[in-house]
C-alpha positions as CSV (number, residue, x, y, z in Angstrom):
1,M,5.1,-43.6,115.9
2,D,2.3,-41.1,115.2
3,L,3.2,-37.9,113.4
4,A,0.7,-35.7,115.3
5,G,-1.4,-35.7,118.4
6,I,-1.9,-34.9,122.1
7,Y,-0.3,-37.3,124.6
8,A,-0.4,-37.2,128.4
9,R,0.1,-39.3,131.5
10,E,0.4,-38.7,135.2
11,S,3.8,-38.0,136.5
12,S,4.5,-39.5,140.0
13,A,7.3,-37.0,140.5
14,L,5.0,-34.0,139.9
15,D,1.7,-35.4,141.2
16,R,0.1,-34.0,138.1
17,A,-0.1,-34.8,134.5
18,V,2.4,-34.0,131.7
19,Q,1.0,-33.3,128.3
20,I,2.7,-32.9,125.0
21,G,1.7,-31.8,121.6
22,V,3.4,-33.3,118.5
23,V,3.0,-32.2,114.9
24,S,4.9,-33.6,112.0
25,N,6.8,-35.7,114.4
26,K,8.1,-32.5,116.2
27,L,7.4,-31.7,119.8
28,I,5.6,-28.3,119.8
29,S,4.3,-28.1,123.4
30,V,4.8,-29.4,126.9
31,S,2.4,-28.4,129.6
32,F,1.4,-29.6,133.1
33,P,-2.4,-29.9,133.6
34,E,-3.8,-31.0,136.9
35,T,-5.3,-34.2,135.3
36,V,-4.9,-36.1,132.1
37,P,-7.2,-34.7,129.4
38,A,-9.8,-37.2,128.2
39,D,-8.8,-36.9,124.6
40,A,-5.1,-37.4,125.2
41,E,-3.4,-40.6,124.1
42,P,-1.1,-42.2,126.8
43,D,1.8,-43.5,124.8
44,H,4.6,-41.6,123.0
45,E,8.3,-42.0,123.1
46,Y,8.8,-38.2,123.7
47,L,6.5,-38.4,126.6
48,D,8.4,-41.4,128.0
49,S,11.7,-39.4,127.8
50,I,10.2,-36.3,129.5
51,L,8.7,-38.5,132.3
52,A,12.0,-40.2,132.7
53,A,13.9,-36.9,133.1
54,L,11.3,-35.8,135.7
55,D,11.9,-39.0,137.6
56,G,15.7,-38.2,137.7
57,E,16.8,-40.7,135.1
58,E,19.4,-39.9,132.4
59,A,17.3,-38.9,129.4
60,N,18.8,-37.4,126.2
61,L,16.0,-34.8,125.6
62,S,18.3,-32.9,123.2
63,E,17.6,-35.6,120.6
64,I,13.8,-34.8,120.6
65,P,13.0,-32.7,117.5
66,I,11.2,-29.6,118.3
67,G,9.1,-27.2,116.3
68,L,9.4,-23.7,117.6
69,T,7.0,-21.0,116.4
70,V,8.6,-18.1,118.2
71,P,10.4,-15.1,116.8
72,T,13.9,-15.7,115.4
73,D,15.8,-13.9,118.2
74,Q,13.9,-16.0,120.8
75,R,14.5,-19.2,118.9
76,S,18.2,-18.5,119.0
77,V,17.9,-18.3,122.8
78,L,15.9,-21.5,123.2
79,E,18.1,-23.4,120.8
80,A,21.3,-22.1,122.7
81,L,19.7,-23.3,126.0
82,R,19.4,-26.8,124.7
83,N,23.2,-27.0,124.7
84,V,23.4,-26.5,128.5
85,P,24.3,-30.0,129.9
86,R,22.2,-31.7,132.5
87,G,23.2,-30.6,136.0
88,D,24.8,-27.3,134.7
89,T,23.4,-23.8,135.0
90,V,23.7,-20.5,133.2
91,D,22.6,-17.0,133.9
92,I,20.9,-14.5,131.6
93,A,24.2,-12.7,130.7
94,L,25.8,-15.9,129.6
95,L,22.7,-17.0,127.7
96,V,22.7,-13.7,125.9
97,R,26.2,-14.4,124.6
98,M,25.4,-18.1,123.8
99,A,22.4,-16.9,121.7
100,G,24.6,-14.5,119.7
101,L,22.8,-11.5,121.1
102,D,24.5,-8.2,122.0
103,P,25.6,-8.3,125.7
104,E,25.9,-4.5,125.7
105,D,22.2,-4.0,124.8
106,D,19.5,-4.1,127.5
107,E,17.1,-5.4,124.9
108,S,19.0,-8.6,124.6
109,A,18.4,-9.5,128.3
110,R,14.7,-8.7,127.7
111,T,14.6,-11.0,124.7
112,V,16.1,-13.8,126.8
113,R,13.6,-13.4,129.6
114,T,10.7,-13.2,127.0
115,A,11.9,-16.4,125.4
116,L,12.2,-18.2,128.7
117,A,8.8,-17.1,129.9
118,G,7.3,-18.2,126.6
119,N,9.2,-21.4,126.2
120,P,6.6,-23.7,124.6
121,V,8.6,-26.9,125.5
122,P,9.9,-26.6,129.0
123,V,11.9,-29.5,130.3
124,V,13.0,-30.3,126.7
125,V,14.3,-26.8,126.4
126,P,15.7,-26.6,130.0
127,D,14.8,-23.2,131.2
128,H,15.0,-24.6,134.7
129,R,18.8,-24.4,134.3
130,V,18.8,-20.6,134.1
131,T,19.6,-19.3,137.5
132,D,18.2,-15.8,137.2
133,G,15.5,-16.1,134.6
134,P,11.8,-17.1,134.5
135,S,10.6,-20.5,133.5
136,A,7.5,-21.4,131.4
137,A,7.0,-24.4,133.8
138,P,5.2,-24.1,137.1
139,E,7.6,-23.5,140.0
140,S,6.8,-27.0,141.4
141,V,8.0,-28.4,138.1
142,V,11.2,-26.4,138.1
143,Q,12.0,-27.5,141.7
144,V,11.5,-31.2,140.7
145,L,13.8,-30.8,137.6
146,Q,16.4,-28.9,139.6
147,R,16.4,-31.7,142.3
148,A,16.6,-34.4,139.7
149,E,19.6,-32.8,138.2
150,G,21.3,-31.9,141.5
151,I,21.1,-28.2,140.7
């Protein structure tokens, strides 16, 4: 497997492309362009897993290594969110506690919302499982993921 590159393919579930960025064998980005970029390679096992999840298949995305370049408090939020099982949901208040932030501090909820909105790897870090928070993925992607998981 290549250690770095841009990979993309069309998703029949989304009717648009899914693109990933990989550096040092870690997933660093997931995006949803309208079409497959000309310079993207089509084949990567991480992309296969993400497309399978979008199609409603059981895919263990928590095993994909990620490289997060976000502030430490936001990283704790995104890492905690990876522990929410497929088909389950959490709210902002629970995610604050899961991330080890102070539930009595309003800034903690803002940190969670900021982390979710800026999530560089939606689907793999399943922000679509947060019932009252933003997602970094387009709303149409969130809806497909929620339907696929029965949320």
